[in-house]
C-alpha positions in Angstrom: 0.0 0.0 0.0 1.4 3.4 -0.9 1.9 6.0 1.8 -0.6 8.8 2.3 0.8 12.1 1.2 2.5 14.3 3.8 0.1 17.1 3.0 -2.9 14.8 3.9 -1.3 13.5 7.0 -0.6 17.1 8.2 -4.3 17.9 8.3 -5.8 14.6 9.5 -6.5 14.3 13.3 -7.6 11.4 15.4 -11.4 11.8 16.1 -11.0 10.4 19.6 -7.9 12.3 20.9 -7.6 15.2 18.5 -3.9 14.3 18.0 -1.9 14.0 14.8 -1.9 10.6 13.0 1.1 8.7 11.6 0.9 5.9 9.1 2.1 2.5 10.1 1.6 0.1 7.2 -2.1 0.0 6.3 -3.2 1.9 9.5 -3.1 5.3 10.9 -2.1 5.6 14.6 -2.8 8.5 16.9 0.3 10.1 18.4 -1.5 10.5 21.8 -3.1 7.8 23.9 -6.9 7.9 24.7 -8.5 7.6 28.1 -7.7 3.9 28.3 -4.0 4.5 27.6 -4.1 3.0 24.1 -3.3 4.8 20.9 -6.4 4.6 18.6 -5.7 2.9 15.2 -7.6 3.4 12.0 -7.6 1.3 8.8 -6.8 2.6 5.4 -8.9 0.9 2.7 -8.3 1.6 -1.0 -6.2 4.6 0.0 -9.0 6.1 2.1 -8.5 6.5 5.9 -11.5 5.3 7.9 -11.5 7.8 10.7 -14.4 6.6 12.7 -14.2 5.9 16.4 -14.3 2.1 16.9 -17.9 2.0 18.1 -19.1 3.9 15.0 -16.9 1.9 12.7 -18.5 -1.4 13.7 -22.0 0.1 13.2 -21.0 1.5 9.8 -19.5 -1.9 8.8 -22.7 -3.7 9.8 -24.8 -1.2 7.8 -22.6 -1.6 4.8 -22.8 -5.4 5.0 -26.6 -5.1 5.1 -26.6 -2.9 2.0 -24.3 -5.3 0.2 -26.5 -8.2 1.0 -29.5 -6.4 -0.2 -30.6 -5.2 3.2 -33.5 -6.5 5.2 -36.1 -8.4 3.3 -39.6 -7.0 3.2 -42.6 -8.7 1.7 -45.8 -7.1 0.6 -49.0 -8.3 2.1 
């Protein structure tokens, strides 16, 4: 995976800590730890950083899977 441009990295911020992000492989990592002492990590998919807090990312992933599978099935009565 190619690195994100320095210009893009200079403006991106962690949505949880507000700190700068650095690229480590296919992830962006916050430079400051959160309240639990861990540095939040964010995936990069197809060159696009997914900067959602973990609880929102899992909800968005579930919603995307529903759309990909055709969503909930409804039948007319």
